[in-house]
C-alpha positions as CSV (number, residue, x, y, z in Angstrom):
1,M,128.8,10.4,12.2
2,A,130.8,13.5,12.7
3,L,129.3,16.6,12.4
4,T,130.6,18.9,9.7
5,Y,132.0,22.3,11.1
6,R,133.6,25.4,9.5
7,L,136.9,27.1,10.7
8,K,137.4,30.4,8.6
9,S,141.1,31.8,8.5
10,T,139.5,35.3,9.7
11,L,139.5,33.5,13.3
12,L,143.3,33.2,12.9
13,V,144.4,36.8,11.5
14,A,146.3,37.3,14.9
15,G,148.2,34.1,13.9
16,M,148.7,34.6,10.1
17,V,151.9,35.4,9.1
18,I,152.8,36.7,5.5
19,S,156.1,35.5,4.2
20,A,157.9,35.2,0.9
21,G,160.2,32.6,2.6
22,T,159.8,29.3,3.3
23,A,157.2,28.0,5.8
24,A,158.1,26.1,9.0
25,E,158.9,22.4,8.7
26,S,156.2,20.0,9.3
27,Q,155.8,16.4,9.8
28,N,154.0,16.0,6.2
29,V,154.1,18.2,3.3
30,I,151.2,18.2,0.8
31,V,151.4,20.1,-2.3
32,Q,148.5,20.4,-4.1
33,D,146.6,23.0,-6.7
34,V,143.2,24.1,-5.9
35,K,140.3,24.4,-8.4
36,L,138.9,27.6,-9.5
37,N,135.2,27.0,-9.4
38,S,133.5,30.6,-9.6
39,A,134.5,34.1,-9.6
40,T,132.6,37.3,-8.7
41,I,134.3,40.1,-10.4
42,F,133.8,43.6,-8.9
43,L,134.3,47.2,-10.7
44,R,137.5,47.0,-8.7
45,G,138.8,43.6,-7.8
46,A,137.2,40.0,-7.6
47,E,136.4,37.3,-5.2
48,L,137.7,33.9,-6.4
49,F,136.2,30.7,-4.8
50,N,138.2,27.5,-5.0
51,S,138.2,24.1,-3.8
52,A,140.5,21.1,-3.1
53,T,140.3,17.5,-1.9
54,L,142.7,16.4,0.6
55,T,143.8,13.0,1.4
56,L,145.6,13.4,5.1
57,P,147.4,11.3,7.1
58,A,147.1,11.2,10.7
59,G,149.0,13.9,12.5
60,V,150.3,17.2,11.8
61,S,150.5,18.2,8.3
62,E,151.4,21.2,6.1
63,I,149.3,21.7,3.0
64,V,150.8,24.1,0.1
65,L,148.0,25.2,-2.0
66,S,149.0,26.3,-5.4
67,N,147.1,27.8,-8.7
68,V,146.4,30.8,-6.5
69,A,146.2,34.4,-7.8
70,N,148.5,37.2,-7.4
71,N,147.9,40.3,-5.2
72,I,145.7,38.4,-2.6
73,N,144.1,40.9,0.0
74,P,145.4,39.0,3.1
75,A,142.3,40.1,5.4
76,S,139.8,38.7,2.8
77,L,141.5,35.0,2.9
78,S,138.9,32.5,4.3
79,V,139.5,28.7,4.7
80,I,136.8,26.1,5.4
81,L,137.4,22.4,6.2
82,N,134.6,20.4,6.3
83,N,135.5,17.7,8.6
84,D,135.4,17.2,12.6
85,D,138.7,14.9,12.8
86,V,140.9,17.8,11.5
87,T,141.6,20.9,13.0
88,I,143.2,24.3,11.3
89,Q,146.3,25.0,13.3
90,S,147.5,28.2,11.2
91,V,146.9,29.6,7.6
92,N,149.9,31.6,5.9
93,L,150.3,33.1,2.7
94,R,153.9,33.0,0.9
95,S,155.4,33.2,-2.4
96,E,158.2,31.4,-4.0
97,A,159.9,32.2,-7.3
98,K,157.8,30.5,-10.2
99,E,159.1,28.6,-13.3
100,P,157.8,31.1,-16.3
101,V,155.9,29.5,-18.8
102,Y,156.2,31.4,-22.0
103,P,153.5,31.7,-24.8
104,A,154.5,30.6,-28.4
105,D,155.8,33.6,-29.8
106,I,158.3,33.9,-26.9
107,N,159.3,30.3,-27.3
108,A,159.7,31.0,-31.1
109,L,162.2,33.8,-30.1
110,K,163.8,31.7,-28.0
111,A,164.6,29.1,-30.6
112,Q,165.8,31.9,-32.9
113,I,168.5,32.9,-30.2
114,D,169.5,29.3,-29.9
115,T,170.0,28.6,-33.4
116,A,171.9,31.9,-33.8
117,E,174.1,30.6,-30.8
118,Q,174.6,27.5,-32.6
119,A,175.6,28.9,-35.8
120,V,178.4,31.0,-34.1
121,A,179.6,28.0,-32.3
122,Q,179.9,26.2,-35.5
123,L,181.8,29.3,-37.2
124,N,184.2,29.3,-34.4
125,M,184.7,25.7,-34.8
126,F,185.6,26.3,-38.7
127,I,188.0,29.1,-37.7
128,Q,189.6,26.6,-35.4
129,I,189.9,24.2,-38.0
130,N,191.4,26.6,-40.4
131,D,194.1,27.9,-37.9
132,E,195.2,24.3,-37.7
133,Q,195.4,23.8,-41.1
134,L,197.4,27.3,-41.4
135,G,199.7,25.9,-38.9
136,L,200.2,22.7,-40.9
137,L,201.1,24.8,-44.0
138,R,203.5,26.9,-42.0
139,D,205.3,23.4,-40.8
140,Q,208.2,23.0,-43.3
141,D,208.5,19.5,-41.9
142,F,205.1,18.6,-43.0
143,F,206.4,18.7,-46.5
144,G,209.5,16.8,-45.6
145,S,213.2,18.0,-46.6
146,S,213.0,20.9,-49.0
147,G,216.8,20.1,-50.1
148,A,215.7,17.0,-52.1
149,L,213.0,18.9,-54.2
150,S,214.1,20.2,-57.6
151,T,213.3,23.8,-58.6
152,E,209.9,23.0,-60.2
153,Q,209.0,20.9,-57.4
154,S,209.7,23.7,-55.0
155,M,207.7,26.0,-57.2
156,Q,204.7,23.7,-57.0
157,K,205.1,23.3,-53.3
158,L,204.8,27.1,-52.6
159,A,202.1,27.5,-55.2
160,F,199.8,24.8,-53.2
161,I,200.9,26.7,-50.0
162,R,199.9,30.0,-51.5
163,E,196.4,28.7,-53.0
164,Q,195.5,27.1,-49.9
165,M,196.4,29.8,-47.4
166,T,194.6,32.3,-49.8
167,K,191.3,30.1,-49.7
168,I,191.8,29.5,-45.6
169,Y,192.3,33.4,-44.9
170,G,189.3,34.1,-47.2
171,E,187.2,31.8,-45.3
172,Q,188.4,33.2,-42.1
173,L,187.3,36.5,-43.2
174,S,183.8,35.2,-44.3
175,Y,183.5,33.4,-40.9
176,Q,184.3,36.4,-38.9
177,K,181.9,38.6,-40.9
178,Q,179.2,36.2,-40.4
179,I,179.8,35.6,-36.5
180,S,179.7,39.7,-36.3
181,D,176.4,39.6,-37.9
182,K,175.2,36.8,-35.8
183,T,176.3,38.3,-32.6
184,E,174.3,41.5,-33.4
185,E,171.5,39.5,-34.1
186,I,171.7,37.7,-30.9
187,T,171.8,40.9,-28.9
188,R,169.3,42.1,-30.5
189,L,166.9,39.2,-30.1
190,K,168.2,38.7,-26.4
191,A,167.1,42.5,-25.7
192,L,163.6,41.7,-27.4
193,F,163.3,38.4,-25.2
194,T,164.2,40.2,-22.0
195,E,161.6,42.8,-22.8
196,K,158.6,40.4,-23.7
197,T,159.7,38.0,-20.6
198,A,159.7,40.5,-17.9
199,R,156.0,40.4,-17.0
200,F,156.1,36.5,-16.8
201,E,158.9,36.6,-14.4
202,G,158.2,36.9,-10.7
203,R,157.0,34.9,-7.8
204,Q,154.0,32.4,-7.2
205,P,151.9,32.7,-4.3
206,Q,150.9,29.9,-2.2
207,I,148.4,29.3,0.7
208,V,150.0,27.2,3.6
209,V,147.6,25.6,6.0
210,S,148.8,23.8,9.1
211,V,146.1,21.1,10.2
212,D,146.1,18.4,12.7
213,A,144.0,15.2,11.8
214,K,143.1,12.6,14.3
215,K,143.2,9.9,11.9
216,S,143.7,9.5,8.0
217,V,140.9,11.4,6.3
218,T,139.7,12.7,3.2
219,A,138.6,16.3,3.4
220,E,137.1,18.9,1.2
221,L,138.7,22.4,1.5
222,D,137.1,25.5,0.2
223,I,139.3,28.4,-0.1
224,A,137.8,32.3,-1.0
225,Y,140.0,35.4,-1.3
226,I,139.9,38.8,-2.9
227,T,142.5,39.8,-5.6
228,A,143.0,43.3,-7.2
229,D,144.2,41.7,-10.4
230,A,140.4,41.6,-12.0
231,A,138.1,43.9,-12.8
232,W,135.0,44.9,-15.2
233,A,133.4,48.1,-16.6
234,P,129.9,48.3,-18.1
235,A,129.1,49.4,-21.5
236,Y,126.0,49.3,-23.9
237,D,125.3,49.2,-27.3
238,V,122.3,51.0,-28.5
239,R,120.7,50.1,-31.8
240,T,117.6,50.7,-33.9
241,A,116.9,49.7,-37.4
242,G,114.7,52.9,-38.2
243,L,112.0,55.1,-36.8
244,D,109.5,52.3,-37.2
245,K,111.5,49.9,-35.6
246,P,112.3,49.4,-31.6
247,V,115.3,50.4,-29.7
248,T,117.4,47.4,-28.9
249,L,119.7,47.7,-25.8
250,T,122.7,45.4,-25.4
251,Y,124.2,45.2,-21.8
252,K,127.9,44.5,-22.2
253,A,130.8,44.2,-19.9
254,D,134.9,44.6,-20.5
255,V,136.4,42.0,-18.3
256,I,140.0,41.7,-17.4
257,Q,141.6,39.3,-15.5
258,N,145.5,39.5,-14.9
259,T,145.6,37.5,-12.1
260,G,148.6,35.0,-13.2
261,I,146.1,32.3,-13.3
262,N,143.8,31.1,-16.3
263,W,140.3,30.6,-15.5
264,D,139.1,27.5,-17.1
265,Q,135.3,26.9,-17.2
266,V,134.5,29.2,-14.1
267,K,131.0,30.3,-13.4
268,L,130.9,34.3,-13.4
269,T,129.0,37.0,-11.6
270,L,129.7,40.3,-12.3
271,S,128.9,42.9,-9.4
272,S,128.6,46.5,-9.2
273,A,129.9,46.6,-5.7
274,D,133.5,47.7,-5.1
275,P,135.2,46.1,-2.2
276,V,137.8,48.8,-1.8
277,Q,135.3,51.3,-0.8
278,T,134.3,51.6,2.8
279,I,131.3,49.8,3.9
280,A,130.6,51.9,7.0
281,P,128.6,55.3,6.8
282,P,130.7,58.5,7.5
283,Q,130.8,60.1,10.7
284,L,129.9,63.9,11.7
285,F,132.5,65.7,13.5
286,P,131.9,69.1,15.4
287,W,131.5,72.3,13.1
288,Y,133.4,74.9,14.6
289,L,133.2,78.5,13.7
290,A,135.9,81.3,14.1
291,Q,136.8,84.8,13.1
292,V,138.1,85.1,9.5
293,Q,141.7,85.6,8.8
294,D,143.1,88.6,7.4
295,Y,143.6,88.3,3.4
296,E,147.0,87.5,3.4
297,T,147.2,85.0,5.8
298,R,143.6,83.4,4.4
299,N,145.2,83.1,0.8
300,M,148.6,81.8,2.0
301,M,146.7,79.0,3.8
302,A,144.5,78.4,0.7
303,D,147.7,77.9,-1.4
304,M,148.8,75.3,1.3
305,V,146.1,73.1,1.4
306,A,145.1,73.4,-2.4
307,A,145.9,70.0,-4.4
308,P,144.7,68.5,-7.7
309,A,142.2,65.5,-7.0
310,P,144.1,62.3,-7.7
311,M,143.9,61.0,-11.2
312,V,141.3,58.0,-11.9
313,M,142.6,55.8,-14.4
314,E,139.8,55.0,-17.1
315,R,138.7,51.7,-17.6
316,E,138.0,52.1,-21.5
317,K,140.3,49.7,-23.6
318,S,140.8,50.5,-27.2
319,A,138.6,48.5,-29.6
320,K,141.7,46.7,-31.1
321,N,142.6,45.2,-27.6
322,K,139.0,44.2,-27.0
323,K,138.0,40.6,-27.8
324,V,134.4,40.3,-28.2
325,S,132.5,37.4,-27.0
326,R,128.8,36.8,-28.0
327,G,126.2,34.3,-27.2
328,I,126.1,34.1,-23.5
329,A,123.3,36.4,-23.0
330,D,120.7,33.7,-22.8
331,F,122.5,32.2,-19.6
332,V,122.3,35.5,-17.7
333,S,120.1,36.3,-14.8
334,T,120.1,39.9,-13.1
335,D,119.8,40.7,-9.1
336,S,119.4,44.0,-7.7
337,N,119.4,43.9,-3.9
338,G,119.1,47.7,-3.3
339,I,122.9,47.8,-2.8
340,S,124.6,46.9,-5.9
341,L,123.6,45.3,-8.9
342,S,124.8,41.9,-10.3
343,Y,124.9,39.6,-13.3
344,T,125.0,35.9,-13.0
345,I,126.4,33.9,-16.0
346,A,125.2,30.4,-15.5
347,Q,127.1,28.9,-18.5
348,P,130.7,28.3,-17.3
349,Y,133.3,30.6,-19.0
350,S,137.0,30.6,-19.5
351,L,139.5,33.6,-19.3
352,A,142.9,33.4,-19.9
353,S,145.3,35.9,-17.4
354,S,145.8,38.6,-19.5
355,Q,146.5,42.6,-19.8
356,E,143.8,42.8,-22.6
357,S,140.1,43.2,-21.8
358,R,137.4,40.8,-23.1
359,S,134.0,42.2,-24.2
360,L,131.1,40.0,-22.9
361,T,127.6,40.5,-23.9
362,I,125.4,40.1,-21.0
363,K,122.0,40.6,-22.3
364,Q,119.7,42.0,-24.7
365,T,116.3,44.1,-24.1
366,E,113.9,46.0,-26.3
367,L,112.9,49.3,-25.2
368,T,109.5,51.2,-25.3
369,G,109.4,54.9,-25.9
370,K,109.2,57.3,-28.9
371,Y,111.2,58.9,-31.4
372,R,111.4,62.7,-31.8
373,Y,113.4,65.6,-33.5
374,I,115.0,68.2,-31.3
375,T,116.8,71.3,-31.8
376,R,118.1,74.0,-29.5
377,P,119.1,76.6,-32.2
378,K,120.5,79.1,-29.3
379,L,123.3,76.7,-28.8
380,D,123.3,74.7,-32.2
381,E,121.8,75.2,-35.3
382,H,121.2,71.5,-36.1
383,V,118.4,69.1,-35.7
384,Y,118.8,65.9,-33.8
385,L,117.0,62.6,-33.6
386,Q,116.2,61.3,-30.0
387,A,114.6,58.4,-28.5
388,D,112.8,59.0,-25.0
389,V,112.7,55.7,-23.1
390,D,109.9,55.4,-20.6
391,N,110.6,53.6,-17.0
392,A,114.5,54.1,-17.2
393,P,115.0,53.2,-13.7
394,A,113.7,49.3,-14.5
395,L,116.5,49.1,-16.8
396,N,119.1,48.8,-13.9
397,L,121.6,51.0,-15.9
398,L,124.9,51.8,-14.4
399,S,126.9,54.8,-15.6
400,A,128.7,53.9,-18.9
401,K,129.5,54.9,-22.3
402,A,127.2,53.7,-25.1
403,N,127.8,52.9,-28.8
404,I,124.9,54.4,-30.7
405,Y,123.9,52.6,-33.8
406,F,121.2,53.8,-36.5
407,A,120.1,51.5,-39.6
408,D,123.2,49.4,-39.1
409,R,125.4,52.3,-39.3
410,Y,127.7,53.7,-36.3
411,I,126.5,57.0,-35.0
412,G,128.9,57.7,-32.2
413,T,129.3,57.4,-28.4
414,S,126.9,58.7,-25.9
415,F,127.3,58.8,-22.0
416,I,124.6,57.2,-19.7
417,D,124.8,58.9,-16.4
418,A,122.9,56.6,-13.9
419,A,123.4,59.1,-11.1
420,T,121.2,61.7,-12.9
421,L,118.8,59.4,-14.6
422,T,115.1,60.2,-14.5
423,D,111.9,58.2,-15.4
424,K,113.0,58.8,-19.1
425,L,116.2,57.8,-20.7
426,A,117.1,60.2,-23.6
427,I,119.1,58.4,-26.3
428,P,120.6,60.7,-29.2
429,F,120.7,59.2,-32.4
430,G,122.5,61.9,-34.4
431,M,121.9,64.8,-36.3
432,N,119.5,65.1,-39.3
433,K,120.5,67.5,-42.2
434,D,117.2,67.3,-44.0
435,I,115.7,69.5,-41.4
436,Q,117.0,73.0,-41.4
437,V,117.0,75.4,-38.5
438,T,118.5,79.0,-38.0
439,R,118.3,81.4,-35.2
440,T,118.5,85.3,-36.4
441,V,118.3,88.3,-34.7
442,N,115.1,90.4,-35.9
443,A,116.3,93.7,-36.5
444,K,113.0,95.2,-36.6
445,L,112.4,94.5,-33.0
446,K,115.9,94.8,-31.4
447,K,116.3,98.3,-29.6
448,Q,119.6,99.1,-27.9
449,P,119.1,100.0,-24.2
450,G,117.4,103.4,-23.7
451,I,116.7,105.6,-20.6
452,L,112.9,106.2,-19.5
453,G,113.2,108.3,-16.5
454,S,114.9,106.1,-13.7
455,A,114.8,102.9,-15.8
456,V,116.3,101.8,-18.9
457,E,114.4,99.3,-21.2
458,Q,116.1,97.1,-23.5
459,S,114.0,95.0,-26.3
460,E,115.5,91.8,-28.1
461,G,114.1,89.9,-31.1
462,Y,114.9,86.8,-32.8
463,I,113.3,84.4,-35.7
464,I,113.8,81.1,-35.7
465,N,113.6,79.5,-39.1
466,L,112.6,75.7,-40.0
467,K,112.7,74.3,-43.2
468,S,112.1,70.7,-44.1
469,V,113.5,68.8,-47.5
470,Y,111.6,65.9,-46.5
471,S,109.0,64.2,-48.6
472,E,106.9,63.3,-45.7
473,P,105.3,65.6,-42.7
474,V,107.6,65.6,-39.8
475,T,107.2,67.0,-36.1
476,V,110.1,68.9,-34.7
477,H,110.4,69.9,-31.0
478,V,112.2,73.4,-30.6
479,F,113.7,75.0,-27.4
480,D,114.9,78.1,-26.7
481,Q,114.3,80.3,-23.4
482,L,113.7,83.7,-22.2
483,P,115.7,85.1,-19.2
484,V,114.4,84.7,-15.9
485,S,114.7,87.4,-13.2
486,Q,115.5,86.8,-9.7
487,D,115.2,90.5,-8.7
488,S,111.8,92.3,-8.5
489,K,113.7,95.4,-9.8
490,I,114.5,93.6,-13.3
491,L,111.4,92.9,-15.4
492,V,111.0,90.8,-18.3
493,K,107.7,91.8,-20.1
494,D,106.4,92.0,-23.6
495,M,106.8,88.6,-24.2
496,E,106.2,87.1,-27.6
497,F,106.6,83.1,-28.4
498,G,103.8,82.3,-30.5
499,D,102.5,79.0,-29.8
500,G,105.4,77.8,-27.6
501,K,104.7,76.7,-24.2
502,L,106.7,78.5,-21.5
503,D,108.2,76.9,-18.2
504,K,107.9,80.0,-15.9
505,K,110.5,78.4,-13.7
506,T,113.2,78.1,-16.0
507,G,112.3,80.2,-18.9
508,E,112.5,77.5,-21.3
509,I,110.1,77.6,-24.2
510,E,109.2,74.5,-26.2
511,W,107.6,74.8,-29.7
512,E,105.9,71.4,-31.3
513,V,106.2,72.2,-35.0
514,A,104.5,70.1,-37.6
515,L,106.3,70.4,-41.0
516,K,104.8,69.6,-44.3
517,P,106.8,68.3,-46.9
518,Q,109.3,71.0,-48.2
519,Q,107.4,73.6,-45.6
520,E,109.5,76.4,-44.0
521,V,108.1,77.8,-40.7
522,E,109.2,80.9,-38.9
523,L,108.9,81.3,-34.8
524,P,109.1,84.6,-33.0
525,L,110.8,85.0,-29.8
526,N,110.5,88.7,-28.6
527,Y,110.9,90.2,-25.1
528,T,111.9,93.3,-23.5
529,L,113.8,94.0,-20.1
530,K,113.6,96.8,-17.7
531,Y,116.0,97.7,-15.1
532,P,117.1,100.5,-13.0
533,K,119.5,102.9,-14.7
534,D,123.3,102.9,-13.5
535,T,122.7,99.0,-12.9
536,Q,124.8,96.3,-14.1
537,I,122.7,93.5,-15.0
538,Y,124.6,90.2,-14.8
539,G,123.9,87.4,-17.2
540,L,123.6,90.0,-19.9
């Protein structure tokens, strides 16, 4: 029994030739489509895994494999042949002009053009027939000798000719007008046809494998490669039915594949890996110091090297271009290997080659946490509802936009930044207008800067007012701040903030205010600054 071995095309890179022309002639040419079995879709690009069953004659054969994707990365091409009696001699990547396959709307447009052109041809035929009739009417011999006709007969002859020629010329004018209209219609339809068919024109890639078989055999061929014409982007839906209900997080993926081939019942894996990025860590180079150049030269050099960062295309697609697929969440498994995150969809899935994205529901999970009302009146005099979710790292989130829904009502869009995610995930659920908040200057305590000896003292005072119009008790977390001095000569003193909790490092104050129905509460925020006179304070 022959042992199975695998020979990858990466061992043949030195001999690989990428060509748009025709491969060299071989003894036997076998043309065969490969079957796409599975695909791993990355944030940029996708790796496609294909197979083919070959019946090979003895000797050298050239295998032309079709039904492969556009924009294949040649370095990623891998060909494995599982048969000891067959040797791979070379692997080439080439392309040839493909017969375009148009969708129904373009075929209907082509039928319109054909119908209009047939109508023009028929009208031209009618004009030609009429021209023949006019020629007969002008031919005196066609009516016989006029000398034998009486005056009355001659008049009848002239009347007949006049009647027929008038009718024919009228028809000619009508035909010419119809031809003009049809010609304009054909021109318009052809321009539209050219516009719509442009993306269907092109070349079809092929993988050409040259093999040498010791005898006639049947062999299994596995082909894998990476194409740039597929991608996915994470997205989330966050929903809750009310404050007494859990938060449901739906993991979604906006998937696009425009590889030029349709994916039929393919096993999909969505990976957060990026094959475009480098896989090796960066290197440190010597860090040289030198004397600073003069101002004019330094600024000239800065102008030379300053350049805007390259733009990054958003992966988001408009809602009207998305096709939503549901019901596959039960077939998804998640794997995190410490380098990337992947979702494997066990149920085979079909994706047509298209420039439109399709939204897949990956999975749903219920989140544990608590709701709370938050306000920061220094920045915004509104109260917001927020859910604080525990153990956020275990959710395996990627940075993406999240659609927020409360009580089956769309609230808006938030952004989950996985790079800055802590143990808690804060999910905003929008503004609550039944709790009113204002922050006003306390004129009684506010004092303009006054000089006391060598120092200046400046007092500030504010009143934060909360009012609830709820019929039930509600708790609001109010955040404000005191200035933080980073200079021993600048003092913040006489601080007053009631029952608030002060974070001395950041200066942030938090009040937890329990409001009874229809209750109104005032919170004080007062402090005094003391700093040397003739000193300009940054931050005031």
